[in-house]
Backbone as a ProteinNet text record, in pm:
[ID]
protein_1_A
[PRIMARY]
XXXXXXXXXXXXXXXXXXXXXXXXXXXXXXXXXXXXXXXXXXXXXXXXXXXXXXXXXXXXXXXXXXXXXXXXXXXXXXXXXXXXXXXXXXXXXXXXXXXXXXXXXXXXXXXXXXXXX
[TERTIARY]
7918.5	7815.8	7709.7	7670.4	7588.8	7631.6	7741.5	7794.3	7732.6	7754.3	7736.4	7576.5	7485.5	7343.2	7307.7	7362.7	7365.8	7389.4	7482.2	7521.9	7411.4	7376.1	7279.7	7148.9	7112.3	6969	6991.4	7118.9	7127.8	7121.6	7183.1	7175.2	7015.1	6931.6	6802.4	6707.9	6751.8	6665.7	6709.8	6841.4	6856.3	6806.2	6790.6	6761.9	6601.5	6527.8	6398	6371.7	6449.4	6438.1	6466.2	6557.7	6583	6470.2	6416.6	6312.3	6175.5	6151.4	6047	6067.8	6185.7	6229.2	6208	6257.2	6236.4	6082.8	6010.4	5877.7	5801.8	5840.7	5778.3	5828.6	5931.3	6012.8	6105	6196.7	6286	6435.4	6464.1	6613.5	6724.7	6709.7	6841.4	6861.1	6733.3	6723.8	6735	6705.7	6718.6	6850.4	6927.3	7081	7158.1	7120.4	7177.7	7163.9	7036.4	7024.4	7087.8	7112.7	7182.8	7331.6	7391	7529.4	7553.1	7438.2	7456.7	7439.3	7351.4	7365.3	7469.3	7539.4	7684.7	7776.2	7793.4	7857.4	7855.6	7720.7	7690.5	7737.5	7729.6	7792.4	7939.7	8008.3	8138.3	8206.9	8122.4	8171.4	8133.2	8026.6	8015	8125.8	8165.4	8259.7	8387	8402.5	8550.1	8550.9	8446.5	8449.2	8450.9	8478.5	8498.3	8357.8	8362.5	8244.7	8150.1	8210.1	8102.1	8013.2	8074.1	7985.8	7886	7933.6	7847.5	7735.4	7762	7675.8	7558.2	7611	7521.6	7394.3	7463.4	7368.8	7282.7	7305.3	7226.6	7112	7099.3	6980.8	6861.7	6890.2	6800.4	6725.7	6775.4	6705.2	6560.3	6548.2	6396	6320.5	6359.4	6309.2	6167.7	6071.5	5930.4	5917.8	6012.3	6028.9	6092.1	6039.4	6098.6	6245.8	6212.6	6320.9	6459.8	6438.1	6537.3	6609.3	6527.9	6562.2	6654.3	6593.4	6669	6800.8	6818.2	6916	7043.9	6987.3	7100	7141.2	7038.4	7078.1	7152.8	7143.8	7227.1	7388.5	7391.2	7548.6	7607.5	7522.8	7581.2	7568.9	7553.3	7554.3	7677.2	7776.2	7923.2	7923	7893.9	7932.6	7827.5	7677.8	7591.7	7503.1	7576.1	7523.6	7375.2	7335.6	7248.9	7116.8	7142.9	7040.6	7011.3	7115.5	7078.1	7021.1	7048	6973.1	6819	6805.4	6669.2	6593.9	6642.6	6575.6	6532.4	6645.5	6619.3	6553.7	6512.1	6441.4	6296.1	6279.7	6143.4	6092.6	6172.1	6136.7	6130	6188.3	6189.4	6061.6	5988.4	5851.2	5750.3	5764.8	5673.8	5678	5632.3	5640.9	5678.2	5736.8	5762.2	5921.4	5951.3	6109.1	6175.2	6141.4	6202.3	6234.3	6130.1	6130.2	6241.5	6216.4	6316.6	6462	6476.8	6613.5	6649.1	6591.6	6609	6659.2	6571.9	6607.8	6746.3	6767.9	6890.6	7027.2	6996.4	7112.2	7139.6	7023.1	7060.7	7106.5	7069.3	7129.8	7274	7303.5	7441.7	7531.5	7484.2	7530	7560.2	7473.1	7483.2	7561.3	7577	7673.2	7806.3	7838.8	7967.4	8031.2	7934.9	7964.5	7926.8	7861.2	7813.1	7971.5	8000	8108.6	8082.8	7979.6	7980.5	8060.9	8081	8175.6	8260.2	8359.8	8445.4	8527.8	8565.7	8653.2	8788
-3859.1	-3933.1	-3923.4	-3786.5	-3763.3	-3855.8	-3889.5	-3951.2	-4119.7	-4165	-4313.8	-4314.2	-4220	-4220.9	-4238.4	-4163.4	-4145.9	-4309.1	-4364.2	-4479.8	-4584.6	-4568.4	-4655.9	-4658.6	-4545.2	-4518.8	-4571.9	-4561.9	-4640.9	-4800.8	-4831.7	-4997.1	-5026.4	-4946.9	-4959.5	-4962.1	-4861	-4846	-4972.9	-5023.1	-5119.5	-5259.8	-5279.1	-5387	-5401.7	-5291.7	-5289.7	-5323.6	-5230.3	-5262.8	-5404.7	-5456.2	-5600.8	-5698.7	-5681.7	-5752.6	-5738.2	-5602.5	-5559.2	-5634.3	-5639.4	-5679.7	-5840.6	-5902	-6037.3	-6091.9	-6017.9	-6040.1	-6031.3	-5939.3	-5909.8	-5997	-6073.9	-6178.2	-6137.2	-6031.7	-5975.3	-5995.8	-6091.8	-6128.2	-6051.2	-6005.3	-5936.4	-5793	-5743.7	-5603.5	-5632.9	-5761	-5783.7	-5822.9	-5859.6	-5896	-5757.7	-5672.5	-5544.3	-5463.6	-5484.2	-5410.7	-5480.1	-5605.5	-5678	-5634.1	-5606.8	-5568.4	-5457	-5351.6	-5224.2	-5223.4	-5317	-5314.8	-5382.7	-5465.6	-5517.8	-5405.4	-5325	-5219.7	-5114.7	-5083.6	-4999.4	-5062.6	-5186.4	-5261.2	-5225.6	-5257.2	-5235.1	-5111.1	-5008.5	-4863.7	-4867.4	-4892.5	-4891.8	-4988.5	-5072.8	-5180.1	-5094.2	-5009.6	-4943.2	-4830.2	-4801.7	-4718.1	-4778.3	-4901.4	-5001.5	-5019.9	-5034.5	-5064.9	-4945.2	-4832.6	-4718.6	-4740.5	-4781.8	-4822.8	-4933.3	-5022.1	-5149.5	-5088.8	-5015.1	-4975.2	-4878.2	-4818.9	-4742.3	-4814	-4921.5	-5009.7	-5082.4	-5097.5	-5163.1	-5061.8	-4968	-4874	-4916.6	-4999.6	-5039	-5167.8	-5216.5	-5327.9	-5298.4	-5174.4	-5122.7	-5065.6	-5085.7	-5046.2	-5086.9	-5024.8	-5083.3	-5189.4	-5196.5	-5309.5	-5446.4	-5566.3	-5665.9	-5728.4	-5689.3	-5731.1	-5622.9	-5496.6	-5425.3	-5434.7	-5481.5	-5539.3	-5660.6	-5756.5	-5867.4	-5874.5	-5791.7	-5773.1	-5712.9	-5638.8	-5550.2	-5656.9	-5749.6	-5841.2	-5954	-5992	-6105.9	-6047.6	-5927.6	-5870.3	-5858.7	-5821.9	-5807.3	-5881.8	-6014.8	-6135.4	-6159.2	-6114.3	-6136.3	-6019.9	-5903.4	-5765.2	-5751.1	-5779.7	-5757.3	-5879.7	-5982.5	-6129.8	-6127.1	-6090.5	-6108.9	-6021.5	-5909.9	-5826.5	-5872.7	-5918.1	-5960.4	-6093.1	-6186.2	-6309.6	-6292	-6203.3	-6155.7	-6112.7	-6024.2	-5976.2	-6099.1	-6180.8	-6279.4	-6399	-6411.9	-6508.1	-6481.2	-6340.7	-6289.4	-6287.9	-6275.1	-6278.2	-6423.2	-6518.7	-6641.1	-6719.1	-6667.2	-6713.1	-6717.3	-6643.7	-6628.1	-6733.8	-6684.7	-6778.6	-6688	-6748	-6666.7	-6631.4	-6547.5	-6519.6	-6459.2	-6369.9	-6319.7	-6396.2	-6467.8	-6568.8	-6669.3	-6723.6	-6812.6	-6773.4	-6648.3	-6603.7	-6598.1	-6563.8	-6533.6	-6666	-6773.7	-6901.7	-6967.5	-6944.5	-6978.8	-6940.8	-6783	-6721.5	-6764.4	-6795.4	-6855.3	-6998.1	-7071.4	-7217.7	-7197.1	-7087.3	-7080.7	-7027.9	-6939.2	-6898.8	-7028.5	-7102.9	-7228.4	-7304.2	-7334.6	-7427.1	-7385.3	-7243.7	-7193.8	-7156.9	-7171.4	-7129.3	-6993.6	-6925	-6768.3	-6693.5	-6628.6	-6554	-6415.3	-6353.4	-6219.7	-6088.6	-6100.3	-6003.7	-6060.3	-6150.7	-6234.3	-6127.2	-6198.5	-6113.3	-6071.6
93.6	106	7.4	-59.4	-171.9	-293.1	-323.1	-448.4	-400.7	-257.7	-235.2	-257	-215.8	-223.6	-359.4	-459.6	-588.7	-659.5	-622.7	-658.3	-597.7	-484.9	-418.3	-530.1	-534.4	-609.9	-748.9	-804.6	-953.2	-939.3	-814.2	-797.6	-761.5	-707.3	-702	-846.5	-906.3	-1035.3	-1120.2	-1114.5	-1214	-1164.1	-1048	-977.5	-1012.2	-990.9	-1034	-1178.6	-1278.5	-1410.4	-1460.7	-1388.3	-1423.3	-1402.7	-1282	-1248.7	-1337.1	-1384	-1478.5	-1602.4	-1652.5	-1805.1	-1783.3	-1701.4	-1683	-1680.7	-1605.4	-1600.9	-1724.3	-1819.2	-1931.1	-2053.7	-2014.6	-2110.1	-2197.9	-2129.3	-2201.5	-2126.2	-2141.5	-2081.9	-2109.3	-2243.2	-2287.6	-2209.5	-2205	-2124.1	-1985.5	-1928.3	-1783.1	-1760.4	-1849.8	-1818.7	-1847.1	-1907.5	-1933	-1788.7	-1713.7	-1602.5	-1504.6	-1485.9	-1392.5	-1412.7	-1527.3	-1534.1	-1463.2	-1490.5	-1433.4	-1289.9	-1219.4	-1088.5	-1029.6	-1115.6	-1042.7	-1063.3	-1180.3	-1174.1	-1055.9	-1009.3	-911	-782.9	-764.3	-639.3	-659.8	-754.2	-748.8	-703.3	-756.8	-737.4	-585.3	-527.5	-370.5	-311.4	-347.4	-270.2	-271.9	-398.2	-385.1	-288.8	-219.7	-107.3	28.8	31.3	126	232.5	349.1	404.9	411.5	406.5	382.9	267.3	166.4	45.3	64.5	150.6	168.7	240.5	364.7	458.8	374.7	268.6	217	140	61.1	-3.3	91.6	233.1	342	353.8	333.5	334.1	242.9	156.4	85	131.6	254.1	330.2	362.4	359.1	413.6	267.7	154.5	38.9	18	-41	-57.5	-145.9	-232.3	-357.7	-286.7	-292.3	-236.4	-340.4	-438.9	-541.7	-509.3	-479.1	-447.8	-329.3	-208.6	-75.6	-99.7	-160.6	-188.1	-274.5	-361.1	-443.3	-357.2	-278.2	-179	-77.5	-27.1	69.5	5.3	-127.3	-175.5	-170.4	-216.5	-221.3	-78.9	18.4	153.1	268.4	203.6	294.6	378.2	343.3	413	497.8	466.9	541.6	649	623.2	715.2	709.9	748.4	752.4	823.8	926.6	1009.6	962.3	918.6	838.2	704.8	622.8	498.4	495.5	589.3	610.6	647.5	733.7	780.4	661.7	564.3	451.2	347.4	328	244.5	306.5	421	492.2	487.4	482.6	472.8	316.5	224.3	69.5	39.3	99.1	72.3	102.6	177.3	226.8	131.3	20.1	-97.7	-185.9	-300.2	-404.9	-543.5	-645.3	-752.8	-773.7	-850.3	-886.9	-782.4	-709.4	-598.5	-496.7	-431	-343.7	-376.6	-518.8	-539.5	-536.5	-599.5	-581.1	-429.3	-346.9	-213.6	-147.2	-186.9	-133.4	-179.1	-321.6	-376.8	-303.8	-282.6	-205.5	-78.5	-7.9	127.2	126.4	15.9	12.7	-19.6	-127.3	-131.5	-10.7	55.4	162.4	273.5	294.9	370.7	330.1	197	155.5	129.4	142.2	168.1	37.5	-74.9	-218.8	-264.4	-170.4	-224.8	-228.6	-326.2	-345.8	-415.1	-379.9	-444.7	-415.3	-281.8	-207.9	-125.3	-151.2	-80.7	14	140	220.5	164.7
[MASK]
+++++++++++++++++++++++++++++++++++++++++++++++++++++++++++++++++++++++++++++++++++++++++++++++++++++++++++++++++++++

């Protein structure tokens, strides 16, 4: 379980760093962190539902961008909880609410595919 927690922390760190890079106008660095977040998710996914459940602990992270990033990846596995996180984030304005709105739209359209069954 310690290994899963380390990967979850890595995911959160890169999700936050991606947002910070985008906000300062550095998409190259933002993309680097996005790839690292995705790599962390793939590591968690390799542990099956235990890895996904570990990522769900970020649904209560103090940072909205981290909560939203986790929820986007967990829409299939933890649909009710992930949608609640995204719906709350989508109420605002700015980059993170926009991302939450887009994720919800893709989910409703049936085109979301970040973690297919």
